[in-house]
KELUMSE-122331 format. One line per field, with one value per residue: z, y, x of N, C-alpha, C in turn; residue number from 1; residue in one letter. Coordinates in steps of 0.02 Angstrom, whole numbers, plus 50000, padded with zeros to 5 digits. Layout:
N
n.z	(Z	...)
n.y	(Y	...)
n.x	(X	...)
ca.z	(Z	...)
ca.y	(Y	...)
ca.x	(X	...)
c.z	(Z	...)
c.y	(Y	...)
c.x	(X	...)
num	(NUM	...)
residu	(a	...)
This chain:
396
n.z	(50943	50823	50847	50916	51042	51205	51285	51196	51171	51291	51338	51267	51316	51446	51432	51392	51505	51597	51548	51569	51701	51869	51935	51834	51728	51621	51661	51771	51727	51708	51616	51572	51584	51492	51370	51354	51337	51219	51134	51133	51067	50946	50901	50894	50784	50674	50684	50667	50536	50468	50496	50429	50299	50189	50192	50102	50105	50222	50218	50111	49995	50023	50084	50191	50274	50408	50475	50466	50539	50662	50697	50702	50807	50910	50913	50952	51075	51144	51146	51230	51345	51372	51395	51510	51601	51605	51659	51780	51907	52028	52003	51918	52012	52069	51966	51955	51989	51880	51769	51798	51792	51655	51597	51638	51574	51442	51431	51453	51339	51247	51257	51191	51029	50970	50997	50950	50898	50914	50878	50964	51078	51137	51138	51085	51016	50872	50783	50658	50490	50485	50612	50782	50956	51112	51257	51380	51398	51443	51559	51645	51689	51756	51860	51934	51970	52037	52145	52209	52248	52344	52439	52482	52534	52673	52732	52672	52718	52847	52943	52962	52978	52890	52765	52825	52857	52805	52710	52620	52576	52508	52402	52335	52295	52202	52103	52067	51992	51852	51820	51826	51722	51609	51615	51572	51435	51333	51403	51445	51457	51486	51608	51687	51693	51759	51883	51932	51942	52046	52153	52158	52190	52317	52392	52389	52458	52593	52654	52757	52758	52759	52673	52547	52546	52559	52438	52345	52378	52351	52215	52163	52201	52132	51999	51987	52006	51896	51792	51822	51813	51682	51624	51540	51373	51219	51142	51237	51323	51234	51214	51340	51346	51241	51294	51405	51341	51223	51107	51065	50936	50828	50706	50725	50862	50928	50839	50830	50942	50916	50792	50832	50921	50833	50750	50840	50884	50767	50751	50815	50877	50824	50734	50579	50507	50481	50400	50336	50388	50376	50430	50460	50336	50265	50323	50425	50559	50647	50685	50700	50706	50818	50951	50939	50910	50964	50912	50789	50823	50887	50781	50675	50732	50825	50974	51027	50985	51037	51170	51192	51191	51308	51401	51388	51429	51559	51607	51603	51702	51812	51829	51855	51977	52055	52054	52122	52247	52289	52299	52406	52447	52481	52386	52260	52266	52262	52136	52051	52084	52041	51903	51880	51913	51813	51688	51707	51722	51603	51503	51535	51517	51379	51313	51369	51318	51185	51198	51248	51384	51450	51443	51292	51288	51223	51241	51212	51182	51285	51219	51104	51022	50888	50894	50938	51057	51161	51149	51176	51309	51380	51364	51428	51555	51571	51573	51695	51784	51759	51802	51939	51975	51936	52018	52145	52302	52294	52336	52445)
n.y	(49904	50029	50196	50160	50199	50179	50264	50331	50250	50235	50313	50251	50122	50155	50202	50084	50009	50074	50039	49903	49886	49825	49898	49962	50021	49937	49811	49789	49774	49670	49543	49416	49449	49557	49498	49396	49467	49534	49423	49375	49483	49470	49343	49375	49462	49375	49300	49397	49437	49318	49309	49418	49439	49393	49460	49564	49665	49730	49760	49841	49795	49782	49662	49667	49764	49764	49698	49784	49892	49832	49800	49929	49981	49901	49945	50080	50056	49994	50103	50187	50111	50123	50260	50266	50193	50278	50396	50343	50256	50318	50454	50473	50461	50585	50646	50585	50637	50725	50638	50550	50638	50673	50548	50525	50631	50591	50471	50525	50601	50505	50489	50597	50680	50639	50507	50333	50187	50019	49853	49852	49919	50079	50146	50209	50337	50430	50470	50500	50475	50338	50295	50259	50281	50197	50247	50182	50084	50149	50199	50093	50091	50214	50196	50096	50164	50276	50221	50154	50261	50325	50222	50185	50297	50342	50228	50202	50316	50285	50308	50223	50047	49980	50020	50124	50124	50241	50282	50175	50190	50313	50277	50184	50267	50345	50249	50215	50318	50323	50190	50187	50276	50207	50096	50150	50160	50057	49963	49820	49723	49795	49850	49735	49698	49810	49798	49680	49725	49820	49735	49657	49757	49799	49681	49670	49783	49765	49799	49785	49626	49633	49733	49677	49564	49631	49704	49599	49542	49651	49664	49544	49559	49676	49634	49542	49628	49715	49626	49584	49704	49733	49809	49784	49790	49727	49652	49613	49533	49432	49377	49321	49229	49144	49093	49023	48928	48845	48788	48872	48960	48938	48992	49124	49218	49129	49103	49154	49095	48959	48941	48977	48874	48767	48803	48801	48669	48599	48609	48516	48433	48494	48587	48657	48725	48882	49006	48913	48871	48813	48869	48997	49049	49037	49133	49116	49147	49286	49449	49405	49450	49525	49510	49370	49314	49210	49096	49080	49041	48920	48844	48849	48835	48740	48635	48646	48774	48859	48826	48877	49014	49024	48986	49091	49199	49156	49169	49309	49344	49276	49340	49468	49446	49414	49537	49615	49552	49575	49711	49852	49947	49991	50056	50020	49882	49875	49934	49840	49726	49765	49767	49633	49572	49629	49584	49443	49414	49468	49395	49266	49281	49315	49203	49106	49136	49100	48965	48933	48932	49048	49196	49294	49443	49544	49576	49607	49498	49514	49593	49515	49525	49626	49803	49969	50048	49953	49890	49995	50022	49902	49895	50010	49969	49865	49945	50010	49902	49867	49984	49981	49871	49913	50025	49976	49948	49900	49739	49677)
n.x	(52236	52259	52206	52091	51975	51926	51851	51774	51665	51607	51492	51387	51387	51357	51225	51163	51185	51104	50980	50978	51004	50975	50877	50810	50675	50646	50697	50618	50490	50345	50371	50315	50177	50166	50210	50117	49997	50029	50042	49910	49846	49911	49869	49735	49738	49759	49641	49542	49569	49539	49402	49348	49397	49325	49207	49141	49046	49071	49207	49228	49284	49419	49516	49602	49559	49501	49602	49714	49667	49648	49779	49830	49752	49801	49933	49915	49859	49967	50053	49980	49989	50127	50133	50054	50131	50242	50187	50137	50046	50029	50047	49938	49840	49817	49750	49630	49497	49475	49485	49381	49270	49276	49249	49118	49054	49074	48999	48875	48866	48837	48702	48657	48626	48745	48761	48755	48667	48711	48686	48574	48615	48630	48765	48875	48984	48990	49132	49179	49243	49233	49260	49221	49175	49168	49123	49098	49193	49308	49258	49258	49389	49401	49310	49374	49494	49442	49366	49471	49552	49471	49443	49569	49630	49638	49687	49813	49874	49893	49796	49690	49650	49572	49446	49315	49135	49077	49171	49165	49034	49042	49127	49048	48945	49013	49038	48908	48849	48902	48865	48725	48696	48749	48669	48551	48568	48523	48658	48685	48786	48905	48866	48857	48993	49046	48981	49039	49169	49155	49124	49242	49336	49290	49308	49447	49484	49468	49352	49204	49124	48989	48951	48981	48896	48775	48772	48768	48643	48560	48584	48530	48396	48368	48383	48279	48171	48185	48160	48028	47958	47968	48072	48176	48240	48167	48258	48351	48277	48248	48375	48405	48302	48337	48454	48407	48331	48398	48346	48250	48178	48282	48318	48306	48312	48395	48494	48629	48700	48682	48747	48874	48909	48909	49016	49127	49120	49149	49284	49365	49513	49632	49583	49517	49609	49687	49593	49515	49396	49232	49115	49160	49213	49097	49021	48926	48917	48869	48943	49076	49206	49210	49120	49104	49229	49300	49246	49304	49434	49403	49350	49447	49573	49555	49540	49667	49716	49615	49630	49757	49733	49658	49756	49849	49769	49752	49883	49897	49803	49858	49984	49938	49872	49983	50051	49957	49963	50095	50118	50145	50055	49887	49810	49870	49847	49707	49679	49741	49665	49537	49558	49588	49464	49385	49448	49441	49302	49248	49314	49269	49131	49124	49182	49102	48974	48988	48996	48876	48851	48833	48731	48707	48794	48858	48997	49169	49312	49448	49593	49590	49472	49408	49407	49424	49402	49390	49515	49605	49571	49601	49739	49782	49749	49842	49955	49935	49947	50081	50143	50115	50193	50322	50344	50349	50436	50608	50673	50799)
ca.z	(50876	50819	50841	50956	51105	51247	51311	51144	51172	51359	51346	51241	51365	51503	51416	51394	51575	51629	51526	51593	51773	51907	51954	51775	51712	51576	51699	51822	51695	51711	51547	51555	51575	51431	51312	51347	51309	51148	51098	51124	51014	50884	50881	50874	50716	50627	50687	50637	50463	50443	50503	50390	50232	50137	50203	50060	50124	50278	50205	50053	49944	50047	50131	50249	50306	50480	50501	50474	50594	50724	50713	50722	50874	50957	50919	50993	51143	51174	51160	51290	51401	51387	51426	51578	51642	51612	51708	51843	51937	52084	51973	51894	52070	52078	51910	51951	51984	51812	51725	51814	51764	51582	51578	51648	51519	51379	51428	51445	51269	51209	51259	51148	50958	50949	51011	50896	50921	50881	50907	51016	51133	51118	51180	51044	50990	50805	50777	50588	50455	50498	50681	50836	51023	51162	51320	51438	51407	51484	51623	51688	51718	51804	51919	51972	51999	52084	52206	52242	52279	52404	52488	52508	52554	52744	52750	52651	52760	52913	52990	52972	52956	52834	52752	52868	52820	52769	52652	52572	52547	52460	52343	52299	52262	52143	52051	52049	51942	51783	51809	51811	51655	51560	51617	51534	51363	51387	51387	51501	51463	51523	51677	51721	51707	51811	51947	51955	51962	52112	52202	52164	52225	52388	52423	52396	52501	52663	52680	52792	52715	52757	52612	52491	52550	52545	52366	52310	52390	52314	52144	52147	52207	52076	51936	51987	51997	51826	51750	51836	51792	51609	51607	51490	51303	51189	51119	51296	51345	51185	51227	51400	51329	51201	51339	51446	51298	51161	51049	51050	50876	50806	50647	50745	50920	50948	50782	50845	50987	50883	50742	50869	50946	50774	50728	50888	50885	50706	50749	50840	50917	50794	50691	50506	50476	50475	50338	50304	50424	50334	50462	50455	50266	50243	50357	50461	50627	50646	50731	50715	50720	50882	51008	50928	50880	50991	50869	50736	50853	50899	50718	50631	50770	50864	51047	51043	50977	51085	51235	51198	51211	51379	51439	51387	51474	51626	51626	51617	51767	51863	51841	51888	52047	52088	52063	52176	52311	52309	52310	52477	52459	52468	52323	52206	52272	52240	52064	52019	52095	51997	51835	51879	51910	51746	51637	51719	51707	51533	51463	51549	51485	51307	51292	51392	51274	51124	51215	51270	51457	51473	51394	51248	51321	51182	51269	51173	51216	51295	51177	51045	50980	50852	50925	50964	51126	51205	51146	51212	51381	51411	51366	51483	51616	51575	51594	51767	51818	51754	51844	52008	51984	51928	52072	52211	52329	52278	52391	52447)
ca.y	(49929	50101	50240	50137	50235	50151	50318	50351	50208	50231	50337	50204	50068	50182	50203	50015	49988	50102	50001	49834	49884	49789	49943	49997	50007	49879	49750	49780	49759	49601	49522	49367	49484	49596	49455	49360	49514	49544	49362	49375	49531	49442	49291	49411	49489	49321	49281	49452	49432	49261	49322	49475	49448	49378	49499	49624	49718	49765	49779	49886	49765	49775	49606	49682	49824	49755	49678	49844	49932	49795	49810	49999	49987	49871	49991	50137	50030	49985	50170	50210	50075	50154	50324	50254	50175	50338	50439	50308	50253	50366	50520	50474	50465	50655	50668	50543	50675	50751	50581	50526	50686	50666	50486	50535	50674	50553	50426	50567	50621	50450	50499	50655	50662	50609	50436	50288	50122	49962	49790	49864	49959	50148	50152	50231	50405	50430	50520	50517	50438	50267	50280	50273	50273	50170	50275	50138	50046	50189	50209	50038	50111	50269	50168	50063	50214	50319	50184	50141	50324	50339	50168	50177	50361	50345	50169	50213	50369	50258	50329	50168	49981	49961	50073	50124	50120	50303	50281	50126	50219	50363	50243	50155	50322	50363	50198	50210	50368	50298	50127	50204	50306	50154	50053	50183	50164	50014	49921	49774	49690	49838	49855	49673	49702	49861	49771	49633	49766	49848	49681	49642	49812	49797	49623	49684	49841	49748	49824	49736	49579	49651	49772	49631	49525	49678	49719	49539	49537	49705	49648	49492	49589	49724	49597	49515	49684	49738	49576	49584	49768	49738	49866	49763	49797	49664	49612	49585	49478	49378	49345	49279	49174	49097	49061	48976	48875	48849	48766	48924	49001	48931	49034	49194	49242	49080	49089	49168	49046	48894	48941	48980	48807	48726	48822	48777	48596	48570	48617	48457	48442	48541	48635	48648	48765	48953	49028	48856	48851	48821	48916	49064	49071	49042	49192	49095	49174	49360	49484	49357	49484	49561	49471	49298	49298	49146	49041	49071	49001	48852	48807	48845	48816	48683	48637	48668	48847	48891	48815	48924	49079	49019	48985	49159	49239	49134	49199	49380	49348	49254	49393	49524	49426	49420	49608	49637	49524	49597	49783	49870	49999	49968	50086	49977	49818	49883	49944	49776	49681	49785	49745	49560	49558	49650	49538	49375	49407	49482	49338	49210	49295	49312	49133	49069	49146	49062	48895	48924	48927	49116	49232	49341	49508	49594	49595	49582	49458	49560	49590	49474	49550	49690	49860	50015	50069	49898	49879	50049	50017	49846	49909	50058	49928	49833	49997	50020	49844	49872	50040	49957	49827	49952	50073	49945	49950	49844	49699	49671)
ca.x	(52217	52272	52148	52034	51969	51873	51809	51727	51605	51582	51423	51339	51384	51321	51153	51139	51186	51044	50921	50981	51018	50924	50822	50784	50606	50643	50708	50566	50426	50323	50375	50263	50114	50169	50215	50053	49949	50048	50026	49838	49829	49936	49821	49675	49748	49746	49570	49503	49578	49500	49331	49323	49426	49277	49145	49151	48999	49101	49276	49229	49327	49488	49515	49644	49531	49496	49668	49756	49640	49661	49850	49837	49723	49848	49990	49895	49851	50033	50078	49945	50019	50191	50118	50028	50190	50283	50153	50135	49980	50027	50035	49869	49796	49798	49708	49570	49434	49467	49472	49314	49223	49276	49217	49046	49031	49074	48942	48816	48863	48807	48630	48643	48624	48808	48759	48735	48646	48741	48662	48525	48642	48645	48825	48931	48988	49019	49185	49187	49296	49226	49281	49172	49203	49124	49149	49091	49255	49353	49226	49280	49453	49392	49277	49427	49539	49405	49352	49535	49575	49431	49449	49638	49659	49654	49725	49882	49901	49904	49744	49644	49672	49529	49397	49255	49071	49066	49215	49137	48973	49064	49154	48992	48910	49052	49028	48838	48830	48910	48829	48655	48693	48761	48609	48499	48582	48549	48715	48683	48850	48952	48842	48877	49065	49057	48958	49090	49226	49140	49131	49313	49369	49271	49340	49519	49495	49463	49289	49164	49089	48918	48941	48980	48833	48721	48771	48744	48571	48529	48589	48481	48329	48360	48375	48211	48125	48189	48126	47956	47930	47974	48115	48224	48219	48146	48315	48383	48234	48257	48440	48398	48257	48376	48502	48370	48305	48437	48307	48199	48187	48352	48332	48298	48349	48446	48538	48700	48730	48682	48800	48937	48924	48926	49084	49176	49118	49177	49356	49400	49573	49680	49550	49515	49662	49672	49561	49482	49336	49171	49069	49189	49214	49027	48992	48866	48917	48871	48988	49129	49269	49206	49095	49109	49294	49324	49221	49355	49487	49378	49341	49505	49632	49535	49547	49735	49720	49571	49661	49814	49704	49641	49819	49876	49726	49768	49947	49883	49770	49906	50033	49902	49863	50048	50063	49912	49986	50162	50122	50145	50005	49819	49787	49892	49813	49638	49679	49755	49608	49483	49575	49580	49392	49363	49472	49418	49231	49234	49337	49224	49066	49131	49192	49044	48916	48999	48986	48807	48845	48818	48689	48742	48793	48891	49061	49226	49363	49505	49653	49581	49419	49417	49373	49473	49390	49407	49587	49639	49558	49636	49810	49791	49747	49907	50001	49925	49977	50154	50164	50113	50251	50385	50354	50353	50503	50652	50695	50872)
c.z	(50876	50811	50882	51023	51145	51269	51260	51148	51242	51368	51322	51289	51428	51492	51419	51465	51612	51611	51558	51668	51810	51925	51895	51763	51669	51614	51748	51792	51706	51639	51529	51543	51508	51369	51300	51315	51235	51106	51085	51068	50947	50858	50858	50804	50664	50626	50656	50561	50435	50444	50454	50317	50176	50143	50166	50078	50182	50262	50146	49999	49965	50101	50194	50289	50383	50511	50514	50532	50661	50746	50735	50792	50927	50968	50962	51065	51179	51190	51222	51352	51422	51420	51497	51625	51656	51663	51777	51875	51996	52059	51949	51952	52081	52024	51907	51949	51914	51764	51736	51784	51689	51561	51586	51592	51453	51376	51425	51373	51225	51205	51218	51076	50932	50956	50952	50926	50879	50917	50967	51073	51107	51158	51144	51027	50923	50800	50705	50557	50467	50569	50729	50902	51070	51231	51380	51450	51452	51554	51672	51724	51771	51866	51964	52008	52052	52149	52245	52279	52345	52458	52521	52540	52628	52767	52733	52692	52831	52964	53007	52952	52896	52824	52799	52824	52779	52706	52599	52538	52494	52396	52301	52264	52199	52087	52025	51993	51871	51769	51791	51741	51601	51558	51575	51459	51320	51361	51445	51511	51503	51596	51718	51740	51763	51880	51975	51978	52032	52166	52213	52203	52300	52424	52436	52446	52575	52695	52713	52743	52711	52695	52551	52489	52534	52471	52326	52317	52351	52240	52123	52149	52150	52011	51931	51974	51925	51780	51759	51810	51716	51586	51556	51420	51275	51169	51179	51323	51299	51197	51287	51386	51288	51243	51381	51405	51230	51098	51027	50987	50850	50745	50663	50802	50941	50894	50799	50886	50955	50832	50776	50894	50889	50752	50775	50888	50824	50703	50772	50880	50889	50746	50618	50471	50468	50405	50303	50342	50384	50364	50455	50383	50239	50276	50393	50530	50624	50696	50749	50729	50788	50937	51000	50896	50905	50948	50812	50762	50862	50835	50682	50667	50817	50939	51067	51039	51027	51156	51246	51218	51285	51423	51443	51432	51547	51651	51643	51687	51824	51880	51875	51961	52086	52102	52121	52244	52335	52320	52384	52495	52441	52402	52264	52207	52245	52164	52028	52026	52050	51925	51828	51873	51841	51693	51645	51700	51633	51488	51473	51514	51409	51282	51311	51345	51208	51135	51239	51345	51489	51421	51352	51277	51281	51210	51227	51215	51223	51253	51110	50997	50946	50888	50958	51037	51176	51207	51184	51287	51413	51413	51417	51549	51625	51597	51669	51807	51817	51798	51917	52022	51983	51988	52141	52236	52309	52340	52388	52411)
c.y	(50004	50140	50219	50173	50206	50205	50340	50312	50202	50256	50287	50145	50092	50183	50132	49989	50013	50062	49932	49829	49853	49833	49982	49978	49945	49814	49736	49768	49685	49575	49466	49398	49520	49551	49415	49404	49527	49483	49357	49422	49505	49388	49323	49439	49436	49302	49334	49450	49376	49275	49374	49477	49434	49418	49566	49681	49759	49794	49828	49861	49757	49721	49618	49742	49818	49736	49739	49887	49898	49805	49882	50011	49958	49916	50051	50116	50021	50054	50199	50175	50107	50222	50317	50235	50237	50386	50408	50311	50302	50437	50527	50481	50537	50681	50630	50584	50702	50694	50554	50573	50681	50603	50491	50579	50636	50505	50464	50590	50568	50459	50560	50633	50632	50533	50396	50220	50067	49899	49801	49908	50029	50171	50181	50305	50403	50487	50545	50478	50363	50247	50299	50257	50245	50192	50229	50096	50084	50202	50153	50057	50164	50246	50135	50114	50256	50283	50170	50203	50336	50286	50165	50241	50361	50284	50178	50269	50346	50276	50273	50102	49956	50016	50068	50127	50184	50305	50234	50156	50272	50331	50211	50209	50344	50314	50197	50258	50343	50234	50140	50233	50252	50107	50083	50184	50119	49973	49873	49739	49730	49847	49794	49676	49752	49836	49722	49671	49794	49795	49663	49694	49810	49739	49637	49739	49824	49775	49767	49691	49594	49693	49726	49591	49570	49694	49659	49532	49590	49692	49596	49520	49638	49689	49568	49570	49710	49691	49580	49648	49779	49796	49848	49775	49728	49621	49580	49526	49418	49341	49299	49219	49121	49060	49007	48916	48879	48830	48817	48963	48997	48972	49108	49213	49194	49066	49097	49113	48977	48889	48942	48912	48760	48739	48793	48701	48564	48573	48557	48476	48496	48591	48619	48685	48837	48970	48971	48832	48864	48869	48988	49089	49077	49099	49175	49126	49250	49388	49441	49389	49519	49513	49396	49277	49231	49087	49028	49027	48929	48812	48797	48824	48758	48692	48663	48745	48884	48884	48862	48993	49078	49020	49055	49206	49221	49164	49273	49387	49327	49308	49454	49508	49433	49493	49635	49613	49556	49672	49799	49922	49973	49995	50041	49909	49822	49892	49878	49728	49700	49763	49670	49541	49573	49599	49468	49367	49418	49425	49279	49220	49288	49241	49092	49076	49109	48987	48880	48917	48996	49150	49280	49411	49561	49620	49567	49540	49501	49542	49555	49503	49615	49744	49906	50033	50015	49887	49932	50040	49961	49858	49963	50019	49890	49883	50011	49964	49849	49929	50019	49913	49867	49996	50042	49947	49889	49806	49690	49608)
c.x	(52226	52208	52088	52033	51911	51824	51758	51661	51575	51511	51371	51332	51347	51246	51125	51136	51124	50982	50919	50996	50959	50865	50793	50711	50600	50650	50650	50497	50409	50318	50326	50195	50113	50169	50150	50000	49965	50031	49951	49817	49854	49891	49756	49679	49732	49673	49526	49509	49536	49425	49304	49346	49377	49212	49151	49104	49027	49169	49282	49278	49399	49489	49556	49619	49531	49562	49711	49731	49652	49734	49862	49810	49770	49908	49975	49887	49917	50064	50044	49971	50085	50181	50094	50085	50232	50253	50153	50066	49974	50016	49963	49819	49773	49751	49643	49506	49422	49449	49402	49261	49218	49239	49141	49017	49026	49014	48876	48808	48832	48732	48608	48638	48690	48807	48734	48718	48679	48718	48617	48549	48660	48706	48885	48926	49023	49070	49191	49244	49292	49245	49225	49205	49150	49149	49145	49153	49303	49324	49245	49344	49442	49354	49329	49470	49504	49390	49417	49560	49537	49444	49517	49665	49681	49694	49799	49915	49914	49852	49696	49677	49633	49477	49337	49192	49059	49109	49188	49076	48991	49090	49098	48950	48946	49040	48957	48819	48841	48873	48756	48648	48700	48701	48553	48510	48538	48608	48725	48750	48900	48931	48862	48951	49078	49035	49009	49152	49216	49149	49204	49352	49353	49305	49414	49533	49495	49400	49250	49127	49014	48903	48936	48915	48773	48715	48746	48668	48533	48529	48538	48411	48316	48348	48304	48160	48125	48152	48050	47923	47935	48018	48169	48197	48203	48206	48352	48343	48243	48322	48437	48354	48294	48427	48467	48346	48341	48398	48255	48219	48259	48369	48326	48342	48404	48497	48612	48732	48733	48738	48869	48957	48942	48997	49136	49179	49150	49253	49395	49462	49618	49649	49553	49571	49640	49648	49523	49421	49273	49122	49094	49189	49144	48989	48927	48861	48920	48921	49049	49196	49269	49184	49106	49176	49320	49301	49270	49411	49464	49373	49407	49569	49618	49544	49616	49740	49677	49600	49720	49789	49687	49703	49848	49835	49740	49833	49938	49852	49817	49956	50000	49890	49928	50065	50020	49937	50050	50167	50113	50093	49936	49792	49807	49858	49742	49634	49691	49696	49549	49495	49568	49507	49364	49383	49443	49344	49217	49257	49290	49157	49071	49137	49131	48984	48925	48988	48916	48798	48833	48774	48730	48736	48832	48956	49118	49272	49426	49566	49642	49529	49438	49378	49423	49463	49410	49483	49625	49632	49598	49711	49827	49792	49813	49960	49996	49957	50053	50180	50166	50174	50315	50398	50353	50425	50544	50671	50770	50895)
num	(1	2	3	4	5	6	7	8	9	10	11	12	13	14	15	16	17	18	19	20	21	22	23	24	25	26	27	28	29	30	31	32	33	34	35	36	37	38	39	40	41	42	43	44	45	46	47	48	49	50	51	52	53	54	55	56	57	58	59	60	61	62	63	64	65	66	67	68	69	70	71	72	73	74	75	76	77	78	79	80	81	82	83	84	85	86	87	88	89	90	91	92	93	94	95	96	97	98	99	100	101	102	103	104	105	106	107	108	109	110	111	112	113	114	115	116	117	118	119	120	121	122	123	124	125	126	127	128	129	130	131	132	133	134	135	136	137	138	139	140	141	142	143	144	145	146	147	148	149	150	151	152	153	154	155	156	157	158	159	160	161	162	163	164	165	166	167	168	169	170	171	172	173	174	175	176	177	178	179	180	181	182	183	184	185	186	187	188	189	190	191	192	193	194	195	196	197	198	199	200	201	202	203	204	205	206	207	208	209	210	211	212	213	214	215	216	217	218	219	220	221	222	223	224	225	226	227	228	229	230	231	232	233	234	235	236	237	238	239	240	241	242	243	244	245	246	247	248	249	250	251	252	253	254	255	256	257	258	259	260	261	262	263	264	265	266	267	268	269	270	271	272	273	274	275	276	277	278	279	280	281	282	283	284	285	286	287	288	289	290	291	292	293	294	295	296	297	298	299	300	301	302	303	304	305	306	307	308	309	310	311	312	313	314	315	316	317	318	319	320	321	322	323	324	325	326	327	328	329	330	331	332	333	334	335	336	337	338	339	340	341	342	343	344	345	346	347	348	349	350	351	352	353	354	355	356	357	358	359	360	361	362	363	364	365	366	367	368	369	370	371	372	373	374	375	376	377	378	379	380	381	382	383	384	385	386	387	388	389	390	391	392	393	394	395	396)
residu	(m	a	g	f	s	v	s	r	y	a	p	e	r	g	a	w	s	k	l	t	a	r	d	s	v	v	r	r	l	d	w	p	l	l	l	s	a	l	a	l	s	g	i	g	s	a	l	v	l	s	a	t	r	g	r	t	s	l	t	h	g	d	q	y	y	f	l	l	r	h	v	m	n	t	g	i	g	v	a	l	m	i	g	t	i	w	l	g	h	r	t	l	r	g	a	i	p	i	l	y	g	l	s	v	l	l	i	l	a	v	l	s	p	l	g	q	t	v	n	g	a	h	a	w	i	v	i	g	g	g	f	s	l	q	p	s	e	f	t	k	i	t	i	i	l	g	m	a	m	i	l	a	s	r	v	d	a	g	d	q	d	h	p	d	h	r	t	v	a	k	s	l	g	l	a	a	i	p	i	v	i	v	m	g	m	p	d	l	g	s	v	m	v	m	a	i	i	v	l	g	v	l	l	a	s	g	a	s	n	r	w	v	l	g	l	l	s	t	g	v	a	g	a	v	a	i	w	q	l	g	l	l	d	d	y	q	i	a	r	f	a	a	f	a	n	p	a	l	d	p	a	g	v	g	y	n	t	n	q	a	r	i	a	i	g	s	g	g	l	t	g	t	g	l	f	h	g	s	q	t	t	g	q	f	v	p	e	q	q	t	d	f	v	f	t	v	a	g	e	e	l	g	f	v	g	a	g	l	i	l	v	l	l	g	i	v	l	w	r	a	c	r	i	a	r	e	t	t	e	l	y	g	t	i	v	a	a	g	i	i	a	w	f	a	f	q	a	f	e	n	i	g	m	t	l	g	i	m	p	v	a	g	l	p	l	p	f	v	s	y	g	g	s	s	m	f	a	v	w	v	a	i	g	l	l	q	s	i	r	v	q	r	p	m	t	a)
């Protein structure tokens, strides 16, 4: 063909080749992990819309108010993931002391006049314009990174085969500071997640099992002491009482869990259809766009839709486990293990409380529930997992 020049298009083919080359970032991403997380956020968008479109007192007359914000939060979260991959978990390793210090300052700010109480937990900072921040969500990340930095420092350098007792003690001290602060808010749900993260990190680090057994024993003893000394707030005691006795005060403290079970049970195999759930449209389940979003799936999408959410969460955890197993550095293994412990427990607790097998703890369902802080944090965690995978050595 006259005037056709191959060289004119060579740079474009070169750019495409870089993107699709075997060692490119795009090719080395864990796509099942990424697509499953995106699918969960997409399903969450539909569930959030269904849960909020008729709640005019919350939406200010705009039925798409929460949907648009949920999509925006997801978009910001994905951008944070990309930024995390671009920086890399190894680069962030050098900034961990700064990130940890900022996270501690933020949770301390919650205890100042900037803090706001939501559902009994004084865990929020009001930003303005209808936006607020829950710093404890980001503290989960800095605990994982901080403990991983300390526990892996001498092992990755080749000085030790596993963390010694002094190193483990230093890492536990680092985790204890924010946990104690968050406990004082009080935000029991976040404390539970952080405790599970600490256990997961220790197990992955190769630390002596005596530390794990000691922490478990201390945790049980501490829980008994807190209960006996009456250090829990009234609303926390009421939640545990309702969990122990579902028939207790069904119109009061047991209302949320009873309505949640009714909603899920009415969905059957295939559900009543999106936007057609009587419990959801009747607004019988409180906090349905956040902590109880799984009830919308159970009622309107049925066992099939709710099961799909579980399958997608399972894929996220499976791919994260694979990343943890295949990385060649202890630091990456510990970071991945901490994220696995976080996602697994938080998903189990959230879904479990809607089914009545776990006490109500005010934890969102990862990727699905409405909430900017939670969405940003889980996508940063996905960025860390992808960075660990991308930066691992290529096999022949």
